[in-house]
N, C-alpha and C positions, 0 to 999 in steps of 0.2 A: 349278160349271166346265161349260161348254157343250160342249167337245170336247178330247179329248187326241189329237191327231194327230202321227205322226211327221213332221217335216219332212225334205225330202230332204237326206240327208248331204252335207256338203261335202268332196270329195277334197283332202286337204292339198296344199300345194305341193310342187313337185318337191323331192327330197333326202330324202324319207321312205323307211323300208325298203322291201323286196321285198315283195308282196302275200303273205300268209301262206296257205297251205293249211290248210283247217280239219281238226282232228283229229277222230279219232272220237267222243271225247266233249269237247263244249266246256269248258274251265275258265275260269271267271270268278272274279275277286277283287272283293269290295264294300268299299268304303272311304269314309270320309266324316267331316266333324266331328262331335263329340258334339252331340245333340239335334237332328239333321236327319231323324229318323225312319229312319235306316239299319236297325236291326234290325227295325222294322216292315216295311219294304221286303223286307228279306230274308226274312221269315216269310211275306209275302205271296206271294213267289216259291216257296218250298219247302214251306212247310205243315209238316206233321209228318215230313217226309222229311229229317230231320237227325240228325248224329250230334255228339255234345258230348264234347270231350276237351283236351288240352292241347297246345301246340307242343311239339315235341321238346326236352327239356332245360331247359325252363322251364315256369312255372304259368301264362303266359299263356292264357286260356281259348280254345280254336280250335273254332268252330262251322261244320260243313260240312254243306251240304243239296243236293239235286238235285231237278230238274223236267224235264219233256220240253219241248224247244223246238218251234217251229211246224214244223219240218222232221222231226220224230220224232226228232232226236238227244238224247241224254243231256246235260244241261248241269249241271255240278258247280260249287256256287257256295261260295267259302270267305269267311267274315264277318271280317274282319279287325279289329283293335281301333279304337276311334274317335280320330281324330287330327287336330290343328288344322294340322299341317304335317308334313313329312318330315325335320323337323329334327332327328329321334332324341332329343329333350330327356328324353322318358321312356321306360321299357322298353317301354310299348304302341307308341310310335313307332318305336323300334329294330326291332321284330318285322315292324311293317308295311313298313317300307322294305327289309328283307332279303329278305322275300316278293317284293315288287314288282321288286328288283333281280334276283331269280333266284338270290341268293346264300345262301338258307336251303337247305342241303343235304337236309334231310328233307322238304322240300315242294316241290311243283312250281310252275313260274313260269306265271302265269296266260296266256291266250291273249287274253282281254279284261280290262280294268280298269273295273268299274262305279263311278263316281264320285257319291255321292249329295250333292246341294247343297240348301240350304234357300233356297226362291225369296224369303223375307223378308229373309235377310241374305245376298244374293247377294255383295256386295262381299268379305265376311269369308270366305266359302267358296270363292270362286275361286282363293284363295292356293294352298290344298292341290291343287286341279284344276289349276291351270299347272303345279305341280311333277311331277303325275302324268303329264301329258300330254307331258312332256319324256323320259320313261323308255323310249321305242321301243317300247311295247305300245299296240295299239289301246284305244281308251277311248271309253266312252260316259256321257254326264251324264245322270242322273235329276234334273230340276227339281222336287224334291219340295216339298209343302205349298203347291202352285200355288194353291189354293182360298184359304189363309189370305193369301196376298199380294194377290190379287184384292180379297178382304174389306177389306185395309188400303189399298186404293187404289193398289196397286203394279201398273204393267202391264208386262210383259216382252216384247220383241219377238223370239219364239223364233228366226224365221227369220235374223234379223239376228245374234242372239248366236251362232248355227251358223257363220255366215261370219266372226264375230270370233274364235271360239275354233278351229274347224276340226275339230269332231267332232260325232257324231251327239248330239242332245239330245232327250229325251222328257219333258214335263210330267207329274208324277204326283201323286196324292193316295193314299200307301201305305196311311193308315188306313180307306179305303174301297175300296181294290183298284183304284182307276182308273188308267189307264195302264199297268197290269202286262202286258198281252198285247201292247201295241204296244212295250213295253221289251223284252220278250223277242224280239220280231223284230229290234229294233235291235241287240241283243247278238250274234245271229247274222250279220247283215249287217257289223257292225262287224270281224268276225273275217276276212272277206274282204278288207278294205281296208288300203291301207298304213296303217303306224303314224303318228300325228301328229308334227309337228315343233314346236319352240319357237314359240308364236304371236307372238312380239315378237323385233325384232331388239336386239342389243347395240351400243353404239359400238365402233368399230373398234380403238381403243386397249384397250378392255375385253376383247375377243377376243384380243389380243396377249398382255394380262396373265395372262390363264386358261390359256394354252397348257402352262406347265410342270406345273400341276395335271392337265390332260386328258390329256398324253401319260403321266404315272403311272398314271392309271386304266385308260386304253385297254391299256397294257402289262400290268395285273393283269386283263384279261378284260371289261371295261366296253364297252358299245357307245360310239360316239361320242356319241350323243344321251344316254344315260343319265350318260356322264362329265360333259357339259356341266352337267346339272342337279346333280351331285353337286360340281361345282366352285364353282357359286354357294353351294349349302348349307355346303361347308367353310369359306367365307370367315367366316361368322359364328360359327365355333366356337372356343373359346380353345384348343384342340388338335386334334390328330388323333382323329377317331372310333375308337371301340374296334374296329368291325369292319373297320376300314381300316389298324389298326396294325401289320399285316404288310408293308403296301405300302414297298417301298424307295424312299426318298428323298421320299415324300410330305409329310413335315413340312418338308423345305427348300423343296419347291415351293410349299406354302401361304404360307410365308414370303416367297418370292421373288414371288408373284403380289400379296400384299397391299403390299408395298413398291412394285410397279409401278402398282396402283391408287392408292396415295397420291401419286405422283408425277404421276399423271394426274389428281389432284384429287377423287378420291373417298375415301370412308371405308368400308374393306373389310368392318368388322363390321356395317355397316347397307346395303351395297349391294344384297344380294338382296331385302330387304324393300321398298327403295325403288323399285328397278326392277320387281319385280312389282306393288306397288301403283300405280304410276304407269300400268303397262298395264290394271289393273283399273279404275281411275279412268276411262281413255278408254273401255274397253269398256261399262262401266254406263252413261256419258254418253250412248252411242250407241243403247243397248238398253233402259234403264229408265226409265219415266216415274213420277212419284208424284203423286197426288192429295192436296193437302193437306187434313187434317181434324183440325180443334181438339178435337173429342170425345176423351175418354180411351177406351183400349181395355177391352175385358172383363178382360183381364190387369191391367191397372192398378187397375180398380175393386176387383177380387177381392183384390189385395196390400194395398190401403189397411187391410184387416182382417187378412189372413194374415200380413203381415209388420210388423204393429205390434209395437211394444215391449212392451206389456201383453197384447193379445189374442193376437198371434202365438203366444207359448210356451204359451197356455192352449188354442189352437185344435190346437196340435201334440199336447199332453196328452190332449185330449178325443178326438182320432182314434186314439191308443194304446189308450184305454179301449175304445172302440167294436171294435177290433180284437181284443183279448183275450176281451172278453166275447162276441164272435162266435165265437171259437174254442171255446166251450162250447155256446152255445145254438144256432148254426146247424148245428154238426157232430152233434149228438147224434143225431138221427133216423137220418142216413145211418151213423153209427157202431154204432147198435143194430141196424140191418139187417145191417151187415158182421159184425158178432159173431154175431148168430144164425145168418147163413148159415155161419160157419166151424164154429160148435157143431154145427149139424146136419150139414154135410159130414163132420165129425170122426166124430160119432156114426154115420152111415151108412157110412162106410169100416171102421169099427170093427167095427160089425155082421156085415159081410161077411167077417171074418177070425177065425181060430180065437185063443182067448184064449193069449197068450205074449208073447216079448219084441219081435216083429216088430210086434205089434198095439200093444203099450206104446210103442215108437218112434214109430210114426205118430200115435198119439192123443196121447202126452205129451210127445214130443219136437217134432213138428213142427206139429202143430195148437196145441198149447199154447204152444210156444215162438214161432214164426213168427206164428202167429195173434194173439197177444197185442200184437203190434207192428202188425200191418196194420191193425187197427181205429183208428189213429190217423192214417191216410192222409186222411180228410177235413178233419181239422184241420190238417195239413201244407198241404194244397191251398188251404184258406182263408187260411193265413197267406202263403203265396207270391203267392196272387191278390191280397191288400191290398197287398203289398210292390211287387208289379208296378204295381198300380194308381197308387200314390204317385209311382212313378218314371216311368211313361208319361205321366201326367197333367201333369208339370212340377214337382210338389209338392217331390219330394225335393230339388232344387236350394235351394228356399225354407228346408227344414228345416236344410240346411247353413248358410245364411246367418243363420238365427235361433241357431244354436247357435255361430257364429263368436265371439261374446263370451264365452261359457263356455271354448270351446277355448282361447281366447288366454290365459285365466287359467292353464291347465295348460301353456302353453308351446306349443300347436299352434294351428291354425287352421281353420276351419269346413271347409276341404276334406278334412280327416282324418275328419270325421264321416260322410262319404258312404260309405267302406270300413266303419265301424263300423256303420252303418245296415244296410249290406250283410250283416254279420255275423249280423244277427236271423234271416236265411235260412239262411246257411253261412259257417262261418269261411274255408273255401277261397276261394271268390269273393271275399270280403271282404278277404283278404290280397292275392289278385291285384288288386283295385282300387287297391291303395296304389301301384300302378305309376303312377298319373298324378300321384303327388306329387313334385314335383321335388326337394326338398331331402332329402338321403339320410338325415339324422338324423331328421328329420320322419317320414319314411316308415318307418325302424326302431322308432320308438316307437310309431307306429300299428300295425305288425305285431304287436309285442309284447303289445298290449292287444286286439285284434280277438277273439280267443277267448274274451275275457270277456263278450262279448256273448252273450245266450241265444239259440242257434241253435235251429233246427227239430229237430235231433236230440234236444235235452234235452225238447222239447214232450211226448214221450210219458211221460218220468219226472215231469213236473210234473203233467200231466192224471192220470196214476194216482194219485199222491199226493193232489192236491187233490180229485179225485172222492171219494177214499175218506175223508178225514178233515177237510174243510172243507165245512161245509154250505151249500146253495144258498140263504142267506138274503138277500133284496133288500136292498140298500144304499140306492140312490136311482136313481130313472129307469129302472128295469128293469136295473139294473147290480147284479150279485149279488156277495157275499163271495167265491166262488170265482173270477170274473173280476178282482176287485181283487187277489186273493193272486197270480194270474197276473202282473197289471200289476207288482206290486211285486217279484216274481222279476226281470222283465225290467230293471226301474228300478235294482235293486240291483246287477246287473251291469254296467249303464252308468255309474253314479255311481262305483264303485269303478275301472271302466277310467279313467275321467278322472283319479281319484285316482293311480292307478299310473302313468298318463303324466306326469303331473305330477313325479313322482318320478324317472322317467326322464331327462325334459328337464332336470332340475336336477342329475342327478348323471352317469351314464354318457355320455348322449346331449346334453349341455348345447350350447345354440346359440341365436342370436337367432331372434324369432317373425317371420316373413316375412309380408308383406301377402296376403291372398287375393283373388285375381282368378277370379271365378265368372261363368260366364254364366247367367242366368236365362231359361229359355226360356219361350215363351208357355204359357199352360195350353191344353190341347187334349184333346178327347174321345179316350181311349184306344181302341185298335183291339182289339174284342172277339176278333177272331180271333188277332191277335198275343199278346194276354193269355192266351188259352186255349192257345195254343201254349208259351208260357214256363211256364205251370203244368203242363201235360202233361210237358215235359221233366223239370221237377224231381220230378214225382212218379214218372216212369220210372226216374229215379236212385236214387230212395227204395226202389222196388220191386227194383232190381237190386240193392241192397244187402241188403234182406231175402232174395232169393233167394239170395245168395251167402255174404256174411259171417255174418248172422244164422241163415241155416240151417245153415251149416257148424258154428258154436259151438253152435247147438241140439242137433244130434246129438252132439256131443263131450260136452255137459254133460249130456245123458240117459244117454249111456254111463257118465259118471263118477258120476251119481247112481244107476244102477241096479246097479253091479257094485262089489263082489263081492255076491253074493245072500246074505242072511241067512235062516236057517231060520225058517219062519213059528211064531209063538207063539200058540196058540188061545186062551190066557188074555187077549192083549191085544185091545184094539178094532182095527177097520181103520184107524183114524187113528193109534193109537199104534203098530202094524205098520209104517205107512208112516214115520212120526218114526224108529223104530228102523233101518229099511232106510236112510234117508237118513244118518243118523248114523253108520253103519258102512260107508258107501260110500267110494269114492275122493274124492268131492266133500265128502262129510261131513268126512273126516279133513283134507283141505285147509282147509275152513272153520274146523274147530277149531284149526288150526295158527295161522291169522292172526287170529283172533277177538280175542286179547289187543290187539292193534294199534287195533281199532275199539271196543272194548269202552268206553272212555273217552268216545265219542260215544253211548253207548246203544245200539249195534248188536250184533246176534246173529251168529252164524257164517254164516246164510243171506244177510244183507245184505250181509257182508264177501265171500262168494264173489261175489256178483251185483255188487258193486264191482270186484272184480279183474277179472272177465270183461269189465266194459264199458269197460276201459280201450282195447280195440281199436275200440270204437264206442258211443257213450253209450246208445244205443238198446236194446243188449244186455241192460242192467240189466232192462228189462221183460221181454225175452224169457227171460232166466235165472230170474226170479222166475217166470214162467210155467210154465218147464220144472220148477223145484223143487217149485212147489205143484201142478203137474199130473201128477205121478207118483201113479198110483194114483186120478186123478180126470180123468174124460172131459169134463168142463164146460170151456167155452170163454169167450172174451169178456173185455172188460175188467172188465165187472160182477163176472163169478164171481172174477176174481183181485183186485179190490177187497174183495169179500166175505171171500175168505180172509185177506187183510191184516188187515181189521177184527176178524176172529175169532181170528187166530193167538194160542196161547198158549205159554209156555215150559214144555217137558216136565216140567222140574224144579221149578220153582217155582209153575207155574200161572197166572203173571200174564201179561196182555197183552203181547205182543212191541212192538206199535205203538201209538203214541198221538200225536195232533197234534203235540206237541213234538218227536217223534223224526222225524215226517214232515216238519216244517218245517226240522229240522237237516238232514235228507238231501236235502232240495230245494236248501238253502243250499250244501251240499258240491257239488251238481251245477252250480249257477251257477258256481262258481269253479274246478272241477277240470279240467285239460286231458286229456278222455278221449277222443283222436280221433288215430290215427296217420296219417291223411291230412293232417290239420292240423299235425303236426310234421313230415311230409316236405315239406310245402309252405314252412314257416318255415325249413328247412335251405336249400332252393334258392333262397328268395327274399332270404335274407341272405347270399349269398354261395357258399353249398355248401363242401364239404370241412371243414376244421377249424373254420373261423370259423363257418359256417352250424350245424353240430352244436353249437358253443358257445352260439350264441344259442338255439338250439331247446331244449337243455337247461336253460339259465337259465329260460325261459318256463316249462317242464314243471315245474320245481322251485319257482318262487315261486308259481305258481298251486296245485299241490299243498299247499304249506305254508298258503297263503291259505285254500284249502277245508277244510282240517283245523283249522285254528284257528277259522274262522268257525263251522264245525258245532260245535266244542268250547264256543264261547261261547254259542250258542244253547241246546245243551243244558244246560250248568253253569249259565248264567244263568236258564234257564227253571225249573230244578229249586230254585234259591236263591229265586225268587220265588213258590214253591209252586204250579207247573203241574204238576208230577210228570213221570216219565220213563217 
């Protein structure tokens, strides 16, 4: 693209609101259709200056970032969920609408709205833009992926488009950071302009017909402009929108307006889409020209293989093999470096302190507990990087399409597979991603099975046990048995999730299978910066968890494993003294108390304690094992812990505590068990909250625990029956 200049903004016609004085910090909300590059542009604007949380009262992820404007002012940017329109057909769209209308009491109303549109699909994207323009807030359009449009022979007359739409428009290529600086200037400029007005006129009889709805909304505090947009939106809804249920007389006003429109010869439920697309068609006919090219696009040529009925699933499976093999092979050097650094730092700190409980706490509690989890950070980063790469490149939507046939057999459709794929990273955003599923029963069924997808929190458990008990034997083409075992754990969770979904859809959540409508974005080279920002955010969340939940539990577990102190017996070896101390500590007594529950699975009391502690968060299993086996031992890192597990013997029988069979059973237990309080909380709120939400969360927790225990028992008992030993 040769140049990305800001065309002179067109001042809207008279009738717009008064010029807004700039606030001390300019507040910008960014919104756009999915696959427009909205998040990439948000990352290009804000970089690492972001905070990730949730909208108050719901679990829709809220990402807020900042950057310094051209005038030196701080600009705060809120990344709203991707939306095809403001119809509020999904919870994501509902959140976006309430923020833009200023009706979210816990969030500020933006001073400027940045609408990101895809230059290649301008017609479809202008529908949302036209709705936002009518809200009475200054608007800037980012004409993103401008280079792709030019490459496909699409020429957009930007000055003419500005004239037609009535707001500042900036061409951008977010993946390369082009147009970002002009966009920043446009945002500052837009804040000083009058808010735009509806860029098209309605027939006089329609204006009259909409008056009852507009009067009700204005009486409830809407601006006349926003009330006009809402009046069109409400015509297409089967009933009053939830966030407007309190407005007196609104339902009757909608009925009266629909009757008046029918008398005037219009279909009320189709009127908004017809009038907006008629305007969009007129605008694009004046501003967009296309050079016809019979050659297939690059995306079409790739899809000939990637979407093939036979080759497509094989390619997807091959990608998964590469992902999980890389988790072992690529991360190993960095892991070893981190482990060595933690061990050296622990030894250095310990050497500076006198022998005693404080030194034991630092070495055995903090470094052995938290350090045993931190060494898995490189593997988690690689997993998130691969997931981000698949998503940003456009392949994730293809994976959902490929899985649609499988999903339909269990009563869902391919759209449910996207939240399930997100569950590979974390169940919390995976459950949040179900907000794009329109059917309530499909959405609920998906929520109930997303936690069965092996998330990154399970990765430390898998890696610890696979590294200790599965030999790195080459299987084929550089793929080792360790990588294959990891893939099997992930596939096991996925296959069982589909089976459980089928049970739910045939019993409690029975309903028809709806057709899947899914946009396949063109393949594009992911933005390295955006990918790095996304991975850095997830790693920060992991480190924050390690510095809070895992750190706190490590201190508590160290104290439970250390007290009460037993008198040293000189006749015993150091290892035997440590075993005696653990057995008589509070932790040992608790472990021995719950050991009968897990003995049928082949586990001892130390594993029982580690499992019980990890119900707060799965990663705590590794830190608990590190704390238990780190008491009286200053060595650190995953290698040291793996060695301890391999060599651990029962103090009474002298037999090895762990075996490959027990390790596999333990991994299978973690595949199915719901050990994450954050996931439970998200399920409660996403399924309605209150008694209903807790009922679904309790059912989810219970069936997964029964599934975990039963599967682990089958592995252990079946393995022993086949002669593999225990």
